[in-house]
VMD Tcl script that draws the C-alpha trace (Angstrom):
set ca {
  {-72.82 -9.08 -10.69}
  {-70.65 -9.49 -7.62}
  {-72.95 -7.26 -5.59}
  {-76.08 -9.06 -6.79}
  {-74.70 -12.57 -6.23}
  {-72.58 -12.08 -3.11}
  {-74.40 -9.32 -1.23}
  {-78.02 -8.88 -2.28}
  {-78.93 -12.51 -2.96}
  {-77.84 -13.95 0.44}
  {-79.35 -10.97 2.27}
  {-82.73 -11.44 0.62}
  {-82.65 -15.19 1.18}
  {-81.95 -14.53 4.87}
  {-85.20 -12.54 5.24}
  {-87.30 -15.20 3.51}
  {-87.15 -14.59 -0.24}
  {-88.00 -17.79 -2.14}
  {-86.11 -17.41 -5.41}
  {-83.44 -15.11 -6.80}
  {-82.44 -15.52 -10.45}
  {-80.18 -13.47 -12.73}
  {-80.51 -13.14 -16.50}
  {-79.04 -11.20 -19.38}
  {-80.69 -10.53 -22.71}
  {-79.98 -12.84 -25.62}
  {-77.96 -11.15 -28.33}
  {-76.12 -7.86 -28.21}
  {-78.45 -5.62 -26.23}
  {-77.52 -1.94 -26.23}
  {-77.42 -0.80 -23.54}
  {-76.64 -4.06 -21.78}
  {-79.29 -5.07 -19.26}
  {-79.28 -7.43 -16.31}
  {-82.65 -8.84 -15.25}
  {-83.25 -9.94 -11.66}
  {-86.19 -12.16 -10.73}
  {-87.07 -12.16 -7.03}
  {-89.95 -14.21 -5.60}
  {-91.51 -13.11 -2.30}
  {-93.81 -15.56 -0.46}
  {-95.95 -12.73 0.96}
  {-96.19 -8.95 1.33}
  {-94.54 -9.02 4.76}
  {-91.35 -10.52 3.35}
  {-91.46 -8.03 0.48}
  {-91.61 -5.08 2.88}
  {-88.90 -6.55 5.08}
  {-86.62 -6.94 2.07}
  {-86.91 -3.24 1.20}
  {-84.80 -2.21 4.19}
  {-81.56 -4.11 4.73}
  {-79.79 -1.29 6.61}
  {-79.74 -3.33 9.81}
  {-78.29 -6.43 8.17}
  {-74.60 -6.37 9.14}
  {-73.60 -9.21 6.83}
  {-75.23 -7.43 3.90}
  {-73.60 -4.10 4.74}
  {-70.17 -5.73 4.87}
  {-70.68 -7.65 1.62}
  {-71.94 -4.47 -0.10}
  {-69.03 -2.24 0.96}
  {-67.25 -2.30 -2.39}
  {-70.49 -1.55 -4.24}
  {-71.45 1.30 -1.89}
  {-67.98 2.85 -2.05}
  {-67.84 3.11 -5.84}
  {-67.10 6.73 -6.81}
  {-69.62 8.83 -8.68}
  {-67.16 9.04 -11.57}
  {-67.33 5.25 -12.09}
  {-70.99 4.24 -11.93}
  {-71.75 0.63 -12.84}
  {-75.30 1.31 -14.04}
  {-77.48 4.09 -15.38}
  {-80.88 3.39 -13.81}
  {-82.94 0.38 -12.92}
  {-86.65 -0.26 -13.27}
  {-88.71 -2.45 -10.95}
  {-92.06 -4.15 -11.44}
  {-94.17 -5.79 -8.75}
  {-96.35 -8.72 -9.81}
  {-99.13 -10.54 -8.01}
  {-99.20 -14.28 -8.75}
  {-102.20 -15.69 -10.59}
  {-104.66 -17.82 -8.62}
  {-104.01 -20.65 -11.06}
  {-100.26 -20.54 -10.40}
  {-99.74 -19.08 -6.92}
  {-96.09 -20.12 -6.65}
  {-93.11 -19.77 -8.93}
  {-91.91 -23.04 -10.48}
  {-88.22 -23.96 -10.54}
  {-86.96 -24.27 -14.14}
  {-85.34 -27.45 -15.39}
  {-81.58 -27.47 -14.94}
  {-80.96 -27.72 -18.70}
  {-83.07 -24.67 -19.55}
  {-80.84 -22.26 -21.45}
  {-83.51 -20.01 -22.95}
  {-86.15 -17.96 -21.12}
  {-88.93 -15.98 -22.75}
  {-90.38 -13.05 -20.83}
  {-93.74 -11.96 -22.23}
  {-95.81 -8.94 -21.22}
  {-99.40 -8.64 -22.42}
  {-100.85 -5.14 -22.33}
  {-104.60 -4.59 -22.28}
  {-106.51 -1.54 -23.48}
  {-108.09 -1.29 -20.02}
  {-108.10 -3.09 -16.66}
  {-111.07 -5.28 -17.54}
  {-109.29 -6.59 -20.63}
  {-106.36 -7.73 -18.49}
  {-108.71 -9.31 -15.92}
  {-110.39 -11.29 -18.70}
  {-107.04 -12.45 -20.07}
  {-105.94 -13.54 -16.59}
  {-109.19 -15.49 -16.28}
  {-108.46 -17.13 -19.62}
  {-105.11 -18.35 -18.32}
  {-106.49 -19.51 -14.96}
  {-109.50 -21.35 -16.40}
  {-108.33 -22.68 -19.76}
  {-104.79 -21.93 -20.92}
  {-102.61 -23.40 -18.17}
  {-103.40 -27.06 -19.00}
  {-102.75 -26.40 -22.68}
  {-99.43 -24.69 -21.94}
  {-98.30 -27.77 -20.03}
  {-99.55 -30.13 -22.73}
  {-97.62 -28.50 -25.58}
  {-94.43 -27.79 -23.62}
  {-94.66 -24.06 -22.90}
  {-92.93 -24.51 -19.54}
  {-93.92 -21.75 -17.09}
  {-91.80 -20.19 -14.36}
  {-94.38 -17.66 -13.18}
  {-97.47 -15.70 -14.21}
  {-98.15 -12.33 -12.59}
  {-100.57 -9.42 -12.69}
  {-98.50 -6.21 -12.91}
  {-99.61 -4.16 -9.91}
  {-96.70 -1.70 -10.07}
  {-94.35 -0.84 -12.91}
  {-94.44 0.20 -16.57}
  {-96.95 -0.79 -19.27}
  {-99.95 -1.13 -16.97}
  {-102.58 -2.46 -17.25}
  {-100.65 -5.61 -18.08}
  {-99.69 -9.13 -17.10}
  {-96.26 -10.72 -17.38}
  {-95.09 -14.30 -17.51}
  {-91.85 -16.23 -17.97}
  {-91.33 -19.50 -19.87}
  {-88.25 -21.71 -20.09}
  {-86.90 -23.94 -22.85}
  {-83.78 -25.90 -23.70}
  {-83.17 -23.78 -26.79}
  {-84.85 -21.66 -29.46}
  {-85.72 -24.72 -31.57}
  {-87.79 -26.19 -28.73}
  {-89.40 -22.81 -28.12}
  {-90.42 -22.36 -31.76}
  {-91.71 -25.93 -32.11}
  {-93.82 -25.79 -28.96}
  {-95.33 -22.39 -29.75}
  {-96.23 -23.82 -33.16}
  {-98.02 -26.72 -31.42}
  {-99.91 -24.25 -29.24}
  {-101.07 -22.04 -32.11}
  {-102.28 -25.05 -34.12}
  {-103.99 -26.77 -31.18}
  {-107.80 -27.09 -31.51}
  {-108.30 -26.15 -27.84}
  {-106.54 -22.81 -28.42}
  {-108.50 -22.12 -31.58}
  {-111.73 -22.83 -29.72}
  {-111.02 -20.69 -26.66}
  {-109.57 -17.66 -28.44}
  {-112.86 -16.93 -30.23}
  {-115.03 -17.02 -27.10}
  {-116.73 -13.67 -26.63}
  {-115.52 -13.17 -23.06}
  {-111.88 -13.39 -24.23}
  {-112.09 -11.13 -27.27}
  {-110.08 -7.88 -27.35}
  {-108.02 -8.68 -24.28}
  {-104.63 -7.72 -25.75}
  {-103.53 -4.41 -27.20}
  {-99.79 -5.16 -27.34}
  {-97.35 -8.00 -26.68}
  {-93.77 -7.41 -25.55}
  {-91.26 -10.25 -25.44}
  {-87.65 -10.50 -24.37}
  {-85.37 -13.51 -24.68}
  {-83.09 -14.13 -21.72}
  {-80.34 -16.49 -20.67}
  {-79.32 -17.26 -17.08}
  {-76.08 -15.90 -15.67}
}
mol new
graphics top color blue
foreach p $ca { graphics top sphere $p radius 0.5 }
foreach p [lrange $ca 0 end-1] q [lrange $ca 1 end] { graphics top cylinder $p $q radius 0.2 }
display resetview
């Protein structure tokens, strides 16, 4: 965590990264995982952030991390995903300060067209309903690199699990949702849903 907070985060902010957030999974995950959310305003900033070798402040702050011996690794592997923001939500939204629960959801489609149709459903119809029932979004993204493709991923925030459960219940019972989910153009868009509950660190 020291490397992420004190070395990587300020270095990425210095090259133009918008947001940098750290999470851990709710409960006793095994193995333990740390999730890092990084928001890039454009592809140029993303590419610039991939090479920090010339950043002297970063190199100094990362010395302890880089000098760890092979016999004492602090992680096994890490996996990265690159997401392209939806047209209907082109920028990440800052969560409320009292948000203690985050829900990361990945929707897999049986092919690319299924995911495109689900993205259209969000852009055209679902976003207003999410806001109405209190499914507070942080971001929505089309997975353009990473596991589980073709897929989309989004992150919601809540005060606690009780608020999360109550607001999802409102969504599922809402007449607008029950009308849109049976439209022919939105049928068979999901083949699997993955969800992970996170808390900020």
